[in-house]
N, C-alpha and C positions, 0 to 999 in steps of 0.2 A: 505493500499502500505504500504511495507516496501522496505527502500529504503536502500543499501547497500552499504556501500561507501571502495575502498579501494588503497591502494598505488597503482596497476600495475603498479610490476616492477618485473614481471618476480615468483610470491612468489606463488608458489602453494596451501604453508599450511593457507593462509590469504587467501586463496579461497572456500579450501576445507571445513576448520573449519566454518566459513558462511554458505555454503553451507550442509553442518551435519544440521548447525540447523537451517536452513530452511526446509529441507524436513523432518525433525524429526518432525514437525509442523505439516508439510504436506499446508507449499504454493505452492499453482499453482504457477509456471513462469509467469506470466502474471499477480500479483502481486507482483514482485520483480522490482527493481528500478535501477542500476546494475551501477558505475559510478566510475570513479577514481580518487584519491584524486585532481591531478590537474583542472580536467573539474571540480569536484566541487567547488570547486575557484572559477574558470572561473565564472559561472553560478552565485552562490550563495555570493556572493564577500560583499554584504552588509548585513549578516548574516543565515546562512546555516539553512535552513529550515522555513523561516520568509513569512506565507502568502499560509501555504502550509501543512495548516492541513491536512491534508488525508495523508500525509507521514507522517513515523516515523523513526528518528533512530531505530539500529535490532542492539541487545547483539549478538554475538553468540554462544549460548550457547546453544548446543545441549539438548533433551531429556533424562534421568537416564536410560538405559541403551537402549538407541538407537542403530539399527545395521543398518550400509548401505556396503551393498555389489557390486559390478562390474565386471565386466570381465575383465581378466588383461590384455585387448588394452587399456583399459578408464582409467587408471591412465599416460604412458607416451602420451600419448593424449594431452591430458589437459595436464604437464608436458609444453608440446612446445607450445599448443593455448595461452598459458599464457602467453607467451613470446613477446608474437605478441604485439605491440602498438593501432591495436584495440582497444577497452574497449571494444566489441557488443563479445570479448571470454567471457569477464564474465557473461552473459546472455546465448549463446550458450549452454558452458556446462552445464548449471544450468538444460538446457532445456534435452539435450541429458541425464545427471543423474537423469532426472525425469522417462522422459521415457524407459529407465531403466531397471526402478523396474517390468514395467510389460513386455517390449519385451528382454531379453536379446542377444537378434540375433540381435540386432537395429545397430551396426557395422558394419554388413555385409551386410548392403544393401548400396549397392554402389550407387542409384541412389535418394535416400534419400537429400532431400536440407539441412539438419542439417549437419549431415556424409559426404556433397560434401563440403561446408561451411568449418567445423572440419580440415578434410585433404587439405583443399585452404590454411588456412593457419597456419597451421602447416607446409605445404612445404616452406611455405616465409621462415618461421622462419630458417629452415634448409639449404634453402638457404643463407639466411645473414649467417646462422652459419660460413657457408662453404669458404662463403668471407670473414667472418676475418684470420678465417686462412691460408685465400691466401695474404693477403692484409692487415695486419699488420705489422708494418715494423721498427725494431726495433733502433735505435740512441744512440748509448750510451754518458753517464755523466761522466765528469771528477769529479774525487775524490780528496775532499781537498789536499793542500800538505800536504807535511808530511803524509799521511794516507795509511794506507798497508794494504786491505781488496779487496774484492769479486768485480769481475766488475760491474759496474750496468747502467741498457740503458729504454730509456724511449722511450716509443712509443703511434702513437694517430690515433684511428679507428672512422670512423661514421655509428656506424650500426644503422640499420631502424627498430627494434626490440629491447627488453629488454632480449640480449644474451650473455652480461659480467656475470654477473653471470653461468651462463650455459658454457661457452668456460673456462673460468680462469682454471679450473682441464688441460683441453689439453695444456696449454702453461706452468703448473705446470712440468708434465712432459715433453715438448717438451724440456726447457728451464731450467731443475733443476739444474743445475750446476752454475747460477751466479740470481745476481738481478736487478730485471722488477719489472715498473710501464706503465700498461696500461688504456691509458686518455680514454672517450669518451662522447660524452654528453648526455649518460642515462647510465652512472654509471661508478667505474674505476677497479680493480686489481690489487695487490701488490704478489709479492714473495719475500722473500729474504733469502733466504736456508732451515729456520723451517716450519714456515707458511705463509698461502696463506691468505690474506685478503681483502674482496669485497665489494664497498659499493655501493649504487643505486645514490650516489649525483652528478650531473650533472658537467660535468667540460669543462672548457673552452680551449682552443688549444693550447698549448705549442708553444716556440721560437723553432724549433728545425733542426737542423743544423747539418753537420760532415761530416767530412774527405769520408767515403766514402759512401758518394754523386754523388760523381767521378764515383767515383769504377763501381755502379748502372748501370748511365750514358757511359760508357762505355764499357760495358760486353751486356745491350741488342740495343744497335749500333750495337757489335757487333757478335746480334744472330739474326737480324731480315733482316728477308730471301721477298726480297719483290717480291718477282715471286712469294711469298704466299701468296701471300697481301687478307687482307680477314675482309675491317673494320667491317662489318654488323659483322661480331663472332666477333670481338675484344670487338665493343659494350657493347654484348651481355655476356661474358665474365670477360667486364670488365668493368664498368662500369662509363663514366664522373665522378662523384662524387668519384671518388677513383683516377681519375689522380693527382689532385694538394696536392692528398697527398703523391706521389710517386716523386721522383727525376727526374728519364729515362721519364719522362708518356711528359714532356713539349717537348721530344725528335721527340713523338711519327708527330707532327701536317709535323713536316719535312719532317721524314720518309715517309709518306701515299706520299705528293706528289712530291716527286723524285724516287715513285719508280716504277715507269716508265721510264725515262729516266737509273735506275740502272738494270732494266733490258735489255735494249736493248743492254747498255757497259758488264752488266756478256757476253749475248751470244757471242759478239765481239772479244771481252779477249783468248786468245789464252791460251790452255791448261798447268797445273799449273803444275811445276815437284814435283815430291813423297815429302812427308815430313825431315827433316832431318832426316841420321841411319832407314829410310826405308830399303835402302836393307842393314842393321845386325839384325835388328828382320824380315827381312824374314829368314836369315842364320839363327839366333838364333832355328825360329820356327824351321827349318827344320831339323836342328841336333836332337829337341828335337825330332819329331815325326820319324826319322833315329832312333834314341833311343824307344820308344816307341815297334818300331815294332822288333827291336832288342828279347826288351824282351820276349814279346808274343807269337816269334815267336822261347824259350824256348835257345835264346840266351844270352851268360853272360852281366851284367853291374849293375849299377846302387847298393844301399846298402850291406854289407855284412850280415849286423846283423839287428838282429829283433826292437830293440834296434834305431840301423841308421837308417834302414827305418821307423820306429816311426819319426823320428825327423823329415825323409825329409817329411813322409805324412804329417805331420802339417803345416805347408807353403802350400798345394793345393789348388791351385786356377783353378782344368785345365776343372772344368762344374763350368754351373754358379751357382747349392747348394748354392755352399762353400758361398755367397757371403752374408744367409738370415740365417744360423750357426752357431753358439757360437764359437764352432772352429772343430778339424776334428774329430770319435771314431773314435781312431783304436784298433784291434785287442788284447786279451790277454787272457796270457794261456802261455804255457812251449815254450821254444824255440826252441825244439824237443820237438811234439806228433805225437801219432801215431791217435788220434782224432781230424778235425777239425770241427765244426760246424758252418757255414755259413746262418746265417740273410741276409734279406732285407735291411734295413737303422736303425741307431739309432731314438728313442724314444723325445719324452722331454725332457727327465730323461737323459739321454742317452749323449744328449747332453750338457747337462750343466754338468754333472760330467768328458763328457770326460770319460766314460767306458760302456761297447756292452751291451745288456742282463742286466741289473737292474730295468725298469721301471717296466709294470703290468706284458705283454707278459714277460719279463724276472723273471720275479716270480714263473709263473706259467712253467717254463722251466724247472726252476729251484729244483721247488719238482717235475715236473715230473722226470729228471734225479733222485735225490734221489732216489724215491719209486723204478727204474729200476734198482738202482744200480752202477748207471753213475758216477764217483769221478767226477766231473767240476771240481776239479784246477788239471786236471789230463787234461784236454780239450783245446784242441785251438778256440774261441770263437771270431768270429769274422762277419760283414758284406756285402755285396757286394757292399753297397755305402756308402763311410765312409763318411757321411753328411747327418745330417737330412734334407726332405725338406719338407715341410708344410703351410699349408693356415690358415694368421690370421682370427681371430674371436674374435672378442670382446676382452678378455685378456686369450686368447686358445688359443693357436696352433695344426692347425687338421694336423692330416698325411698326404699328396700326397705323390703315388705312384711313384715313378721315371721313368721316359721315356726311353723305350728300350737305345735311345743315353747315356742317361746318364749312364745306365747299364755295358752298355760297355767302355766306358772311362773311368769309377773307377777299372772295369775288370784287367786293367792295376798295380791296387793296390793286387789285390788279391791274382791277380795270380806269384807274386810276394811273400807274403804274402808264397804261397804254396809250392815253391821252395825253402822257407826257412824254412819253420816250418818240412814238407814230411811227411805229415800225410798218414800212410795204408786206414785211409777210410774216408771219405768227407759224413759227413749230411747235404745235399740242404733244407734250413726250410723254405715250400713254391717258387712261381713259377719265384719270382724274380731270387731267389741265384738259383734256377736250370737252367734259364737263365742265367748268371754270368760263371756257370759252364759248360756247353753246348750250351748255342749260342741259344737251341731249346727252342720252345713255346707253346711247345702241354701241351696236360690236365697233370694233375697233373695226377689225378686221376688213371690214364691211367700205374704211374712209380713204385706210392705210395708203398711202403712194400718192396721192390723187390732187391735185390745188382743188381751195375749194372755195367758193368766193363768201365774203366777210362785210359790212359793210366800212360806210369810206371808200371805198377801196381796195381794202386788204387783202391778199392771200393768206387761208389756212393751210397747213402743210402739216399733217396725222401719222405716228409712227411713233414704235411702243418707247418705253422707258428703258434705261441704259441699265434696272438695274434687275428687269426683264432679263437681260439677259446673263446675270450674274448668275440667274435660280436656276440654269436647264444643269441637269446633271446629268447627260447622257454627253458625252464630248462632239456627236458627228451632229447630233442635233444643234447642238450650239454652235457648234462652228458654222453650220446653214444659216441661223437665226443671225450670225454676228456677220455675215456677207449680207442677207438681204436688211440691214440696217445701216452698213457703210452703205449698198447703195441709194437708199430710199435716201443719206445726206448728201449724196450727189444729185442724183435728185434738188436738192437744196440750192445746189448750187449752182445747179439748171436753170431752176427756180429765177436767180437772182440775173443770171445773162436774159437772159428772153422780158423779166421785169424793166432794166436798161436802168432799176433804181429813178423811173421817172412818168411811169407810163407802163399799166394794167398788161396785164397777161393772159394767150386765149384760154378758156378755162371750158374745163370737158363735163364740168355736172353744173345741173342748173338750181341746185340746193344752196341756199344763200342765211347764212349764219348774224344775227344780227348782234351786237354786243354794242 
């Protein structure tokens, strides 16, 4: 019998080293006794191992050249399970490790008892981690007299599992601009602006109190809605173990007890007047709507130059996309250009740099323009939507297509760009650009590759967005589509020669788009 004693504080490395050594020696799971250090101290306080000669201390040294391979999903699962406070996770993971050597698809068997238990433990750890992000409450600690420095904060939390090291990087990212310490019975973490430190030593609850406690109580009492009271849901989402550490929790019993009476009073109360300045706000909104309608219908107004329009767009809040974007990405190019390229929206790199078409798709477009003999410096480059819409996925920001409503709102800016740049030829890159320029959602293939008439003698040319080329997985098809895109841009160059920059070209379509 091999007895393995681990600290059991959520450290993957110590379990992995022991498990590798056992597996290299082909030790069966039933021949291993896994213990946490705390449990070992309790069981064998009179001398660990005395009177149990069948068990031997094990030194986790893998055999030379031993190789252990596991499916990719196992290590993240093991890392999470080891944070659980139940030491049975050690033995459970070793059983799974041994079984995975002969059954690589074991983790996909949803009915397997070991797999079910592992996911149950991991779920408990993830839930505890979520509670830590929700219920850690920092309180400011006063600096010593005549001391100048960063503000300091202290927080107390009581987790069920060993999640402090797991969650410390989250708090470092979230509160990087202040010095803080989080203490718990299962360890602590601290950040001083340069170094993140984690300790697994248990801490005692400090005496925490500051002026913001009254603000929390005032805020909670103001937002508490007695008409939507669900005590069961409150206890599920905020268990009572956390209440004692939240200043506003002291209000909860009285708020619950008075909920019925307050609902009756709310129903009997006369309707309240509109908020202060409501009429003024509505008047401002009406004026902006009139201005938008005037611009979209061809009326005058607004900025008279591109720099002024760019400055005006920098503070645009017309649609919700601006909330997540870094900045407005306005058009770029000559103030008077014969050709305007219109894409969908800025991407990740464009959002950070504030310039259109500089990311991967922009590089594809620039290379194709050079091959076709088009001088980008003489072309005005812009997008139908001026802010980057995305979905966060880990550390990445994944592009999301704007809705037709968002395109319509941002069409206000594009129309003003067209009025100021006065292009003779507009190239729509993709379906979103086509929608913004024409208001139509037809098939791109039906309009691609042929000149179409627009208002005021302009010509519209439709092709695909260069980002489409980047998403084609098949190499042969990708080369075919790249050749078609290059041919489209050569047609754009030919149209420029046909237009002679001062006269309309003969058009093949009878369809006409107003803008």
